[in-house]
C-alpha positions as CSV (number, residue, x, y, z in Angstrom):
1,M,-111.5,313.3,332.4
2,K,-114.3,311.1,331.1
3,L,-115.6,311.6,327.5
4,K,-118.8,310.2,326.0
5,P,-118.1,309.4,322.3
6,L,-121.1,310.2,320.1
7,G,-120.1,308.0,317.2
8,I,-119.2,310.8,314.8
9,G,-115.6,311.4,313.6
10,W,-113.9,313.3,310.8
11,K,-110.5,314.3,309.5
12,S,-109.4,317.9,309.6
13,R,-106.7,319.7,307.7
14,I,-104.6,322.6,309.0
15,I,-105.0,325.6,306.8
16,F,-102.6,328.5,307.1
17,K,-103.6,332.1,306.2
18,R,-101.0,334.7,307.1
19,A,-100.1,334.2,310.8
20,T,-103.1,332.1,311.7
21,A,-103.8,328.4,311.4
22,Y,-107.3,327.0,310.9
23,I,-108.8,323.6,311.4
24,S,-111.9,322.6,309.4
25,I,-115.1,321.0,310.9
26,N,-117.2,318.7,308.8
27,K,-120.2,320.4,307.2
28,L,-122.6,317.7,308.6
29,V,-121.4,318.5,312.1
30,V,-121.8,322.2,311.6
31,E,-125.4,321.8,310.3
32,G,-126.2,319.2,313.0
33,C,-125.1,321.6,315.8
34,N,-126.8,324.7,314.2
35,L,-123.5,326.5,313.8
36,E,-123.4,329.6,311.6
37,K,-120.6,331.5,309.9
38,G,-119.0,334.0,312.3
39,K,-120.1,332.2,315.4
40,E,-117.5,331.9,318.1
41,L,-116.4,328.6,319.5
42,Y,-114.2,328.1,322.5
43,S,-111.4,325.5,322.3
44,Y,-108.9,324.4,324.9
45,L,-105.7,322.4,324.6
46,A,-105.5,319.3,326.9
47,E,-103.8,316.0,327.3
48,D,-105.4,312.5,327.6
49,E,-104.2,309.7,329.9
50,K,-101.5,308.8,327.4
51,A,-100.1,312.4,327.3
52,R,-101.4,312.9,323.7
53,K,-102.4,316.4,322.9
54,I,-106.2,316.9,322.3
55,I,-108.3,319.9,321.5
56,I,-111.6,320.3,323.3
57,T,-114.1,322.5,321.5
58,Y,-117.5,323.5,322.8
59,L,-119.7,323.6,319.7
60,D,-122.5,325.5,321.5
61,G,-120.3,328.6,321.8
62,K,-121.1,329.1,325.5
63,K,-118.2,330.5,327.5
64,N,-117.1,329.4,330.9
65,T,-118.8,326.0,330.7
66,N,-115.7,324.1,331.8
67,K,-112.9,324.1,334.3
68,F,-110.2,325.1,331.8
69,K,-108.9,328.7,331.7
70,V,-108.5,330.7,328.5
């Protein structure tokens, strides 16, 4: 898996509401990607070369744009 860093990074907090956990996305990223409230994003759990868990999220909301299975 090769990734191309875009030079943007942020910290997220895990927010619990009932039985669901949420992760925040920086407002500047949301605005820069033209995301709107209620838009669906697709995320996948993966591992890097050092076996660290990572989340891959497609910010364009397009489904089936990758080799991972939901």
